[in-house]
KEZATOR-804290 format. One record per residue (C-alpha): residue number from 1; z, x, y; residue in three letters. Coordinates in pm, 1 decimal, always signed. Each point is the difference from the previous one (the first is absolute). Layout:
BEGIN
<nupa NUM; <Z; X; Y>; ALA>,
...
# end
This chain:
BEGIN
<nupa 1; <-501.1; -1710.9; +1760.7>; MET>,
<nupa 2; <-313.4; +74.7; -200.3>; ASN>,
<nupa 3; <-127.5; -235.0; -270.1>; ASN>,
<nupa 4; <+135.5; +91.4; -339.6>; TYR>,
<nupa 5; <-1.9; -93.4; -368.8>; SER>,
<nupa 6; <+321.6; +58.4; -192.7>; PHE>,
<nupa 7; <+31.7; -38.8; -377.3>; CYS>,
<nupa 8; <+220.2; +217.3; -221.0>; VAL>,
<nupa 9; <-28.2; -118.4; -361.4>; PRO>,
<nupa 10; <+233.2; +260.3; -155.0>; THR>,
<nupa 11; <+301.9; -136.3; -186.9>; ASP>,
<nupa 12; <+302.0; +208.2; +106.2>; ILE>,
<nupa 13; <+297.1; +20.8; -239.0>; ARG>,
<nupa 14; <+272.4; +164.1; +206.5>; PHE>,
<nupa 15; <+341.1; +117.5; -114.5>; GLY>,
<nupa 16; <+192.2; +137.4; -295.6>; LYS>,
<nupa 17; <-132.4; -56.4; -350.7>; GLY>,
<nupa 18; <-327.0; -161.9; +102.0>; GLN>,
<nupa 19; <-201.8; +229.5; -226.7>; VAL>,
<nupa 20; <+75.9; -233.1; -292.9>; ALA>,
<nupa 21; <-254.2; -249.2; +135.6>; CYS>,
<nupa 22; <-287.2; +227.2; -102.7>; LEU>,
<nupa 23; <+42.3; -101.2; -362.8>; ALA>,
<nupa 24; <-136.4; -348.5; +71.2>; THR>,
<nupa 25; <-197.2; +47.4; +322.1>; GLU>,
<nupa 26; <-247.8; +259.7; -125.8>; ILE>,
<nupa 27; <-59.9; -206.2; -315.9>; ALA>,
<nupa 28; <-189.7; -255.4; +209.8>; ARG>,
<nupa 29; <-283.6; +252.5; +17.7>; PHE>,
<nupa 30; <+20.5; +172.2; -336.9>; GLY>,
<nupa 31; <+193.0; +249.9; -206.4>; LYS>,
<nupa 32; <-199.4; +319.6; +56.4>; LYS>,
<nupa 33; <+163.0; +185.6; +289.8>; VAL>,
<nupa 34; <-69.6; +329.6; +171.9>; LEU>,
<nupa 35; <+329.1; +138.6; +129.8>; MET>,
<nupa 36; <-60.4; +238.1; +291.4>; VAL>,
<nupa 37; <+266.1; +233.1; +137.8>; TYR>,
<nupa 38; <+51.5; +335.9; +164.9>; GLY>,
<nupa 39; <+226.4; +281.6; -117.8>; GLY>,
<nupa 40; <+295.1; -13.1; -236.2>; GLY>,
<nupa 41; <+252.6; -160.7; +232.8>; SER>,
<nupa 42; <-22.6; -346.1; -156.8>; ILE>,
<nupa 43; <+82.8; +157.7; -337.1>; LYS>,
<nupa 44; <+297.3; +191.0; +139.4>; LYS>,
<nupa 45; <+146.4; -313.7; +158.7>; THR>,
<nupa 46; <-50.5; -217.1; -307.6>; GLY>,
<nupa 47; <-242.0; -236.7; +171.5>; LEU>,
<nupa 48; <-282.7; +100.1; -233.4>; TYR>,
<nupa 49; <+200.6; -99.0; -308.8>; ASP>,
<nupa 50; <+109.7; -322.7; +166.6>; GLN>,
<nupa 51; <-357.8; -102.0; +74.3>; ILE>,
<nupa 52; <-123.7; +94.3; -347.2>; ARG>,
<nupa 53; <+274.2; -219.3; -143.6>; GLU>,
<nupa 54; <-104.9; -290.0; +224.2>; VAL>,
<nupa 55; <-358.6; +50.6; -116.1>; LEU>,
<nupa 56; <+98.2; +33.8; -363.9>; GLY>,
<nupa 57; <-262.4; -245.3; -125.9>; GLU>,
<nupa 58; <-279.9; +142.9; +212.9>; TYR>,
<nupa 59; <-268.4; +253.0; -85.0>; GLU>,
<nupa 60; <+81.2; +257.9; +265.3>; VAL>,
<nupa 61; <-218.7; +294.4; +99.4>; TYR>,
<nupa 62; <+114.5; +257.0; +254.4>; GLU>,
<nupa 63; <-142.4; +199.3; +287.9>; LEU>,
<nupa 64; <+258.1; +240.9; +141.8>; SER>,
<nupa 65; <-10.6; +279.0; +255.7>; GLY>,
<nupa 66; <-124.0; -198.8; +299.3>; ILE>,
<nupa 67; <+13.0; +235.5; +297.4>; GLU>,
<nupa 68; <+197.2; -60.3; +325.8>; PRO>,
<nupa 69; <-340.5; -20.1; +170.1>; ASN>,
<nupa 70; <-180.4; -181.9; -284.8>; PRO>,
<nupa 71; <-320.4; +169.9; -106.0>; LYS>,
<nupa 72; <-336.7; -142.7; -91.3>; LEU>,
<nupa 73; <+18.0; +187.1; -331.3>; SER>,
<nupa 74; <+303.1; -209.7; -98.1>; SER>,
<nupa 75; <-186.9; -318.2; +86.7>; VAL>,
<nupa 76; <-292.1; +108.0; -216.0>; ARG>,
<nupa 77; <+234.9; +69.7; -291.2>; ALA>,
<nupa 78; <+170.5; -337.3; +35.4>; GLY>,
<nupa 79; <-325.0; -192.2; +23.5>; ALA>,
<nupa 80; <-123.4; +170.3; -316.7>; ALA>,
<nupa 81; <+311.6; -109.9; -189.9>; ILE>,
<nupa 82; <-41.5; -357.4; +122.1>; CYS>,
<nupa 83; <-358.8; -15.5; -119.2>; LYS>,
<nupa 84; <+63.5; +169.9; -333.7>; GLU>,
<nupa 85; <+313.0; -197.6; -94.6>; LYS>,
<nupa 86; <-86.2; -338.3; +151.4>; GLY>,
<nupa 87; <+299.6; +2.9; +232.6>; ILE>,
<nupa 88; <+100.7; -346.0; +125.9>; GLU>,
<nupa 89; <+260.3; +91.1; +266.4>; ALA>,
<nupa 90; <+125.6; +305.4; +183.9>; ILE>,
<nupa 91; <+368.1; +77.2; +55.7>; LEU>,
<nupa 92; <+67.7; +253.5; +275.8>; ALA>,
<nupa 93; <+350.3; +149.6; -12.2>; VAL>,
<nupa 94; <+81.2; +214.1; +301.3>; GLY>,
<nupa 95; <-74.8; +14.7; +370.4>; GLY>,
<nupa 96; <-304.8; -48.4; +215.2>; GLY>,
<nupa 97; <-202.1; +279.9; -156.6>; SER>,
<nupa 98; <+31.3; -146.2; -349.1>; THR>,
<nupa 99; <-73.8; -351.6; +123.9>; ILE>,
<nupa 100; <-297.9; +117.3; +206.0>; ASP>,
<nupa 101; <-150.4; +181.0; -296.3>; ALA>,
<nupa 102; <+58.9; -308.9; -216.1>; SER>,
<nupa 103; <-182.2; -223.6; +247.9>; LYS>,
<nupa 104; <-301.3; +226.3; +0.3>; HIS>,
<nupa 105; <+8.0; +17.3; -380.5>; ILE>,
<nupa 106; <+24.6; -379.8; -17.4>; ALA>,
<nupa 107; <-337.1; -52.1; +169.2>; CYS>,
<nupa 108; <-161.9; +316.2; -138.1>; ALA>,
<nupa 109; <+57.5; -147.6; -346.8>; ALA>,
<nupa 110; <-276.4; -250.9; +78.0>; PHE>,
<nupa 111; <-237.5; +244.5; +166.9>; TYR>,
<nupa 112; <-257.9; +204.7; -189.7>; ASP>,
<nupa 113; <-48.6; +267.8; +265.3>; GLY>,
<nupa 114; <+238.1; +258.2; +142.2>; ASP>,
<nupa 115; <+323.3; -149.2; +142.1>; PRO>,
<nupa 116; <-56.2; +180.9; +331.9>; TRP>,
<nupa 117; <-291.7; -236.5; +62.6>; ASP>,
<nupa 118; <+255.7; -279.1; +41.9>; LEU>,
<nupa 119; <+161.1; +189.4; +286.7>; VAL>,
<nupa 120; <-325.8; +72.8; +177.7>; LEU>,
<nupa 121; <-128.9; -356.4; -47.5>; ASP>,
<nupa 122; <+277.3; -255.4; -40.3>; ARG>,
<nupa 123; <-247.8; -277.6; -76.2>; SER>,
<nupa 124; <-44.8; +154.0; -345.7>; LYS>,
<nupa 125; <+360.3; -85.8; -91.4>; ALA>,
<nupa 126; <-51.0; -353.5; -132.3>; VAL>,
<nupa 127; <+255.3; -33.1; -279.9>; LYS>,
<nupa 128; <+332.0; +159.3; -91.1>; ALA>,
<nupa 129; <+254.7; -6.6; -277.3>; LEU>,
<nupa 130; <+331.9; -168.2; +87.3>; PRO>,
<nupa 131; <+242.4; +253.8; +146.2>; ILE>,
<nupa 132; <+375.3; -7.1; -55.6>; PHE>,
<nupa 133; <+234.0; +245.4; +168.9>; THR>,
<nupa 134; <+354.3; +126.1; -41.9>; VAL>,
<nupa 135; <+90.1; +167.2; +328.2>; LEU>,
<nupa 136; <+212.1; +315.8; -8.5>; THR>,
<nupa 137; <-67.8; +137.3; +349.9>; ILE>,
<nupa 138; <-26.6; -209.5; +315.0>; CYS>,
<nupa 139; <-253.5; +140.2; +241.8>; ALA>,
<nupa 140; <-357.4; -122.4; -11.5>; THR>,
<nupa 141; <+39.8; -376.3; -45.0>; GLY>,
<nupa 142; <-275.2; +20.3; -262.0>; SER>,
<nupa 143; <+198.3; -238.1; -219.7>; GLU>,
<nupa 144; <-91.3; -287.6; +232.8>; MET>,
<nupa 145; <-339.1; +82.4; +151.7>; ASN>,
<nupa 146; <-363.5; +41.9; -111.7>; PRO>,
<nupa 147; <-55.6; +357.7; +112.3>; GLY>,
<nupa 148; <+0.7; +334.9; -178.0>; ALA>,
<nupa 149; <-55.3; +352.0; +132.2>; VAL>,
<nupa 150; <-164.3; +250.1; -233.5>; ILE>,
<nupa 151; <-75.4; +371.8; +40.6>; SER>,
<nupa 152; <-331.5; +141.0; -113.9>; ASN>,
<nupa 153; <+90.5; +358.8; -82.6>; GLU>,
<nupa 154; <-366.4; +96.5; -20.1>; GLU>,
<nupa 155; <-91.4; -105.1; +354.5>; THR>,
<nupa 156; <+346.8; +32.8; +161.8>; LYS>,
<nupa 157; <-16.1; -363.2; +109.4>; GLU>,
<nupa 158; <+298.1; -236.1; -3.1>; LYS>,
<nupa 159; <-124.8; -355.1; +49.1>; LEU>,
<nupa 160; <+104.9; -357.9; -59.6>; GLU>,
<nupa 161; <-130.6; -261.3; -236.4>; ILE>,
<nupa 162; <+100.1; -348.8; +111.1>; ASN>,
<nupa 163; <-82.1; -340.6; -147.1>; SER>,
<nupa 164; <+179.8; -333.1; -55.5>; PRO>,
<nupa 165; <-52.7; +47.7; -374.6>; ILE>,
<nupa 166; <+244.6; +294.2; +14.7>; LEU>,
<nupa 167; <+313.6; -191.5; +95.3>; TYR>,
<nupa 168; <+253.7; +60.4; -277.1>; PRO>,
<nupa 169; <+60.3; -310.8; -208.0>; THR>,
<nupa 170; <+374.6; +64.6; -19.1>; LEU>,
<nupa 171; <+227.1; +274.1; +130.8>; SER>,
<nupa 172; <+350.6; +74.6; -121.5>; VAL>,
<nupa 173; <+210.5; +135.3; +287.5>; CYS>,
<nupa 174; <+341.3; +111.1; -125.9>; ASP>,
<nupa 175; <+183.9; +209.5; +261.3>; PRO>,
<nupa 176; <+212.5; +168.2; -267.8>; THR>,
<nupa 177; <-306.5; +188.5; -122.0>; TYR>,
<nupa 178; <+16.0; +204.3; +320.1>; MET>,
<nupa 179; <+355.5; +125.1; -55.0>; TYR>,
<nupa 180; <-123.2; +323.5; -159.6>; THR>,
<nupa 181; <-271.0; +82.9; +253.2>; LEU>,
<nupa 182; <+18.9; +354.6; +139.8>; PRO>,
<nupa 183; <+94.0; +17.3; +368.6>; ARG>,
<nupa 184; <-344.9; +128.3; +89.6>; ARG>,
<nupa 185; <-172.9; -302.8; -152.7>; GLN>,
<nupa 186; <+240.1; -241.7; +165.7>; THR>,
<nupa 187; <-58.5; +163.4; +338.6>; ALA>,
<nupa 188; <-378.5; +24.6; -33.0>; ALA>,
<nupa 189; <-24.2; -355.7; -131.4>; GLY>,
<nupa 190; <+198.5; -139.0; +290.9>; THR>,
<nupa 191; <-217.7; +196.9; +243.3>; ALA>,
<nupa 192; <-305.1; -162.6; -156.1>; ASP>,
<nupa 193; <+148.4; -347.3; +49.7>; ILE>,
<nupa 194; <+76.2; +80.9; +364.6>; VAL>,
<nupa 195; <-354.4; +123.5; +53.1>; SER>,
<nupa 196; <-151.0; -313.9; -153.0>; HIS>,
<nupa 197; <+194.8; -214.1; +243.2>; ILE>,
<nupa 198; <-81.7; +217.2; +300.7>; LEU>,
<nupa 199; <-371.8; -4.5; -84.7>; GLU>,
<nupa 200; <+5.6; -379.4; +28.9>; GLN>,
<nupa 201; <+234.7; -9.5; +299.2>; TYR>,
<nupa 202; <-220.8; +230.1; +208.0>; PHE>,
<nupa 203; <-328.4; -189.0; -14.6>; GLN>,
<nupa 204; <-236.3; -131.7; +269.1>; PRO>,
<nupa 205; <+126.4; -360.4; -11.9>; CYS>,
<nupa 206; <+305.1; -20.5; +225.4>; ASP>,
<nupa 207; <+95.3; -368.3; -17.8>; ASP>,
<nupa 208; <+110.9; -61.6; -360.5>; ALA>,
<nupa 209; <+361.8; -50.6; +102.9>; TYR>,
<nupa 210; <+139.4; -118.9; -333.7>; ILE>,
<nupa 211; <-177.7; +276.8; -192.2>; THR>,
<nupa 212; <+140.5; +266.1; +231.5>; ASP>,
<nupa 213; <+353.0; -134.9; -37.5>; ARG>,
<nupa 214; <-31.3; +6.3; -379.2>; LEU>,
<nupa 215; <-125.7; +357.5; +20.5>; SER>,
<nupa 216; <+292.9; +105.9; +216.8>; GLU>,
<nupa 217; <+245.7; -150.1; -248.8>; ALA>,
<nupa 218; <-170.9; +184.2; -284.4>; ALA>,
<nupa 219; <+14.7; +329.0; +191.6>; LEU>,
<nupa 220; <+369.1; -44.9; +78.0>; LYS>,
<nupa 221; <+59.6; -62.6; -370.3>; THR>,
<nupa 222; <-162.8; +331.3; -93.0>; CYS>,
<nupa 223; <+179.9; +193.3; +269.9>; PHE>,
<nupa 224; <+334.0; -151.7; -109.5>; LYS>,
<nupa 225; <-26.1; +20.9; -377.8>; TYR>,
<nupa 226; <-208.7; +316.1; -50.8>; GLY>,
<nupa 227; <+291.6; +235.3; +75.0>; PRO>,
<nupa 228; <+239.1; -216.4; -203.5>; ILE>,
<nupa 229; <-227.3; +18.9; -304.8>; ALA>,
<nupa 230; <-10.8; +378.9; +37.0>; LEU>,
<nupa 231; <+377.1; +37.5; +15.2>; GLU>,
<nupa 232; <+89.0; -279.3; -245.5>; CYS>,
<nupa 233; <-288.4; -21.1; -250.7>; PRO>,
<nupa 234; <+160.2; -285.7; -195.4>; GLU>,
<nupa 235; <+64.6; -218.5; +303.5>; ASN>,
<nupa 236; <-167.4; -321.3; -116.0>; TYR>,
<nupa 237; <-9.0; -152.4; +348.4>; GLU>,
<nupa 238; <-190.5; +298.4; +139.4>; ALA>,
<nupa 239; <-242.5; +23.2; -290.7>; ARG>,
<nupa 240; <-64.6; -375.6; -3.3>; ALA>,
<nupa 241; <-68.1; -20.5; +372.5>; ASN>,
<nupa 242; <-233.7; +298.8; -9.2>; LEU>,
<nupa 243; <-183.7; -131.8; -305.0>; MET>,
<nupa 244; <-70.8; -340.2; +154.9>; TRP>,
<nupa 245; <-91.0; +155.9; +334.7>; THR>,
<nupa 246; <-251.5; +219.7; -180.8>; SER>,
<nupa 247; <-168.3; -308.8; -146.0>; SER>,
<nupa 248; <-20.1; -202.4; +319.8>; ILE>,
<nupa 249; <-105.4; +305.8; +201.1>; ALA>,
<nupa 250; <-339.9; -3.8; -166.4>; LEU>,
<nupa 251; <-62.4; -349.3; -138.7>; ASN>,
<nupa 252; <-179.9; -92.2; +327.4>; HIS>,
<nupa 253; <+296.5; -195.1; +137.7>; LEU>,
<nupa 254; <+51.9; +257.7; +275.9>; LEU>,
<nupa 255; <-361.8; +8.4; +105.6>; THR>,
<nupa 256; <-30.3; -378.9; +28.6>; PHE>,
<nupa 257; <-189.1; -83.7; +319.6>; GLY>,
<nupa 258; <-59.7; +365.7; +84.7>; LYS>,
<nupa 259; <-265.1; +234.2; -132.8>; GLY>,
<nupa 260; <-156.6; +336.9; +59.5>; GLY>,
<nupa 261; <-47.9; +333.6; -171.2>; ALA>,
<nupa 262; <+303.2; +205.1; -95.3>; TRP>,
<nupa 263; <+56.2; +331.3; +173.4>; SER>,
<nupa 264; <+242.5; +236.6; -174.7>; VAL>,
<nupa 265; <-86.1; -85.4; -359.8>; HIS>,
<nupa 266; <-364.3; +113.1; +12.2>; PRO>,
<nupa 267; <+107.8; +322.8; +168.6>; ILE>,
<nupa 268; <+254.0; +59.7; -277.3>; GLU>,
<nupa 269; <-226.8; -103.9; -285.6>; HIS>,
<nupa 270; <-220.5; +296.0; +77.1>; VAL>,
<nupa 271; <+301.1; +234.1; -7.6>; LEU>,
<nupa 272; <+109.7; -118.0; -344.2>; SER>,
<nupa 273; <-359.3; -1.0; -126.6>; ALA>,
<nupa 274; <-46.0; +364.3; +101.7>; TYR>,
<nupa 275; <+349.1; +132.3; -72.4>; TYR>,
<nupa 276; <+150.6; -256.9; -241.8>; ASP>,
<nupa 277; <+318.0; -30.6; +207.0>; ILE>,
<nupa 278; <+247.2; -286.7; -30.9>; THR>,
<nupa 279; <-144.4; -291.2; +196.6>; HIS>,
<nupa 280; <+328.0; -109.5; +162.9>; GLY>,
<nupa 281; <+76.0; +353.0; +113.0>; GLU>,
<nupa 282; <-339.2; +27.5; +165.2>; GLY>,
<nupa 283; <+61.3; -328.6; +180.6>; LEU>,
<nupa 284; <+340.4; +119.4; +122.0>; ALA>,
<nupa 285; <-160.9; +310.5; +149.7>; ILE>,
<nupa 286; <-287.2; -184.9; +165.7>; LEU>,
<nupa 287; <+158.7; -320.3; +128.9>; THR>,
<nupa 288; <+210.2; +134.6; +291.3>; PRO>,
<nupa 289; <-287.2; +226.5; +109.1>; ARG>,
<nupa 290; <-247.8; -290.1; -7.0>; TRP>,
<nupa 291; <+246.6; -204.2; +205.4>; MET>,
<nupa 292; <+23.8; +268.2; +265.1>; ARG>,
<nupa 293; <-375.2; +55.6; +5.9>; TYR>,
<nupa 294; <-92.1; -366.6; +56.9>; VAL>,
<nupa 295; <+280.3; -78.8; +246.0>; LEU>,
<nupa 296; <-167.8; -82.7; +332.0>; ASN>,
<nupa 297; <+7.0; -257.2; +278.7>; ASP>,
<nupa 298; <-166.3; -260.7; -221.2>; GLU>,
<nupa 299; <+220.7; +48.5; -306.4>; THR>,
<nupa 300; <+333.7; +74.0; +165.2>; VAL>,
<nupa 301; <+110.8; -364.6; +8.1>; HIS>,
<nupa 302; <-26.4; -43.5; -377.0>; ARG>,
<nupa 303; <+169.7; +332.5; -68.3>; PHE>,
<nupa 304; <+279.4; -103.8; +236.7>; ALA>,
<nupa 305; <+27.0; -335.9; -178.5>; MET>,
<nupa 306; <+26.9; +184.5; -331.9>; TYR>,
<nupa 307; <+274.0; +224.2; +139.1>; ALA>,
<nupa 308; <+202.3; -287.0; +144.6>; ARG>,
<nupa 309; <-35.4; -247.7; -285.6>; ASN>,
<nupa 310; <+27.1; +241.5; -292.0>; VAL>,
<nupa 311; <+215.6; +285.7; +131.8>; TRP>,
<nupa 312; <+199.8; -193.8; +266.5>; ASP>,
<nupa 313; <-110.6; +240.6; +273.3>; VAL>,
<nupa 314; <+126.4; -134.5; +334.3>; ASP>,
<nupa 315; <-208.3; +206.1; +243.5>; ALA>,
<nupa 316; <-150.1; -217.5; +273.9>; ALA>,
<nupa 317; <-306.9; +218.8; +51.1>; ASP>,
<nupa 318; <-269.2; -62.6; -261.7>; ASP>,
<nupa 319; <-108.1; +360.8; -41.8>; ARG>,
<nupa 320; <+356.8; +121.5; -27.5>; GLU>,
<nupa 321; <+70.4; -267.0; -259.4>; ALA>,
<nupa 322; <-318.1; +77.6; -192.9>; ALA>,
<nupa 323; <+77.9; +371.9; -19.7>; LEU>,
<nupa 324; <+354.3; -75.4; -113.0>; ALA>,
<nupa 325; <-132.7; -220.9; -277.4>; GLY>,
<nupa 326; <-239.7; +270.3; -118.8>; ILE>,
<nupa 327; <+280.0; +257.1; +3.3>; GLU>,
<nupa 328; <+225.8; -228.6; -204.0>; LYS>,
<nupa 329; <-279.2; -56.2; -250.9>; THR>,
<nupa 330; <-59.6; +372.4; -38.3>; GLU>,
<nupa 331; <+372.2; +68.7; -34.0>; LYS>,
<nupa 332; <+30.1; -266.3; -271.1>; TRP>,
<nupa 333; <-275.8; +166.9; -204.7>; PHE>,
<nupa 334; <+183.3; +331.8; +35.1>; GLU>,
<nupa 335; <+334.5; -153.6; -102.1>; GLU>,
<nupa 336; <-170.1; -136.4; -311.6>; MET>,
<nupa 337; <-78.7; +360.9; -92.1>; GLY>,
<nupa 338; <-374.1; -33.7; +51.8>; LEU>,
<nupa 339; <-216.3; +290.0; +120.0>; PRO>,
<nupa 340; <-88.7; +25.9; +368.1>; LYS>,
<nupa 341; <-298.2; +236.4; -8.8>; THR>,
<nupa 342; <-313.2; +47.9; -209.4>; LEU>,
<nupa 343; <+106.3; +356.5; -65.3>; GLY>,
<nupa 344; <+301.4; -131.1; -193.5>; GLU>,
<nupa 345; <-235.0; -164.2; -251.1>; VAL>,
<nupa 346; <-237.0; +295.8; -25.4>; GLY>,
<nupa 347; <-273.3; -103.6; +243.4>; ILE>,
<nupa 348; <-146.1; +240.7; +256.9>; ASP>,
<nupa 349; <-278.9; -36.1; +256.9>; ASP>,
<nupa 350; <-287.0; +109.1; -227.0>; SER>,
<nupa 351; <-144.9; -348.7; -67.3>; CYS>,
<nupa 352; <+96.9; -195.4; +311.1>; LEU>,
<nupa 353; <-352.9; -66.6; +125.5>; ASP>,
<nupa 354; <-123.5; -97.0; -343.5>; GLU>,
<nupa 355; <+293.4; -234.0; -59.9>; MET>,
<nupa 356; <-19.9; -156.3; +345.3>; ALA>,
<nupa 357; <-367.1; -75.7; -55.3>; LYS>,
<nupa 358; <+76.3; -157.2; -336.7>; GLU>,
<nupa 359; <+282.0; -215.5; +141.1>; ALA>,
<nupa 360; <-238.8; -150.6; +254.4>; VAL>,
<nupa 361; <-285.2; -37.8; -247.4>; ARG>,
<nupa 362; <+200.4; -188.5; -260.8>; THR>,
<nupa 363; <+186.8; -241.6; +228.3>; SER>,
<nupa 364; <-32.1; -225.1; +301.7>; GLY>,
<nupa 365; <+224.8; +221.7; +208.4>; ILE>,
<nupa 366; <-273.8; +75.1; +255.2>; SER>,
<nupa 367; <-101.5; -362.3; +54.5>; SER>,
<nupa 368; <+274.1; -247.1; -98.6>; ARG>,
<nupa 369; <+333.4; +180.8; +25.9>; ALA>,
<nupa 370; <+283.2; -72.8; +243.8>; TYR>,
<nupa 371; <-114.9; +304.3; +196.9>; VAL>,
<nupa 372; <-346.1; +113.9; -102.7>; LYS>,
<nupa 373; <-4.6; +362.4; -113.1>; LEU>,
<nupa 374; <-287.8; +246.6; -23.9>; THR>,
<nupa 375; <-25.5; +302.3; -226.4>; GLN>,
<nupa 376; <+131.7; +211.1; +286.6>; SER>,
<nupa 377; <+299.0; -231.0; +42.5>; ASP>,
<nupa 378; <+88.8; +16.1; -367.8>; VAL>,
<nupa 379; <-22.4; +378.8; +2.2>; ARG>,
<nupa 380; <+238.1; +12.0; +297.0>; LYS>,
<nupa 381; <+249.4; -217.9; -188.7>; ILE>,
<nupa 382; <-24.2; +235.9; -298.2>; TYR>,
<nupa 383; <+60.9; +292.1; +235.2>; GLU>,
<nupa 384; <+311.4; -170.1; +135.9>; MET>,
<nupa 385; <+132.0; -8.1; -357.3>; CYS>,
<nupa 386; <-45.6; +370.9; -80.5>; LEU>,
# end
């Protein structure tokens, strides 16, 4: 196993009714709060009114309309509010996009230049407002990690800002808030969780036994409870297991002792930067194709291990087992109602070279990934998805 540092300072409040804790917890930092959220869903479900009641004694300002792929323009707007109103804490209510935007706003509030500078040079992010979250969609794990992915609509770049100062102070994780999620969001969110785990499972280090076993358990949880959550939206057991799996999938627990650049995410980030597609849907399209493309004599053992330990494939031959595991993964994405081709989400072959070049430029996929990929390789994977 590789050397590793592991510290997750976020206070998780998991379960029904935990939102009430915000009344006293945020007060430790002040009473001026910027409440950040996306569309109108939290108003339709009553969560908005519930939170405003909890924060009855606070001076609350709002930033709504955060996009599914959060935009730099939203970060700029939020940072301006923080500076003008003297905001003392940020409350993100929503999923990963809202939380990601809030993280970027939290450090941009202390930066005099353009917030995009903090993405291009992370050393400039030196201070951040305390971040509180109320999770309504489980997918990104942003409620328990220090990363945030932001899209610059001007340059068509989708990049990550990451710093220990961006760990949320406290996250409320109430599975009942996911009861009203549309099927599409449940499916795409679960696909994102699966991809996070796979990105850490398929990495250069091959001897982190305990980490791999934890990853396999997390994958089996997604594959078991994703379909249940689709068919029975108010199944608390399914929602709770998916919500906690989402958090541990990206709080660094599953990369302990491993390490290496991710593969599918940087390829997808370019897709959603150029075409603004749903991130989880892009991952569902790409993942099985990436698996097939990188399956070779050197990787077949790990793919076979994945198939046997996660999907209970009993084939004795490694390649046969590996292919069966990939097929089961692809079938699961389809059964979740996720798209299988880029054409289904409105993407043709007009920008493949440009996007492949960008995926390599903005990531470590060509030098530190499980299987190193060139621009030509990435283009071929895109072509497999058409």
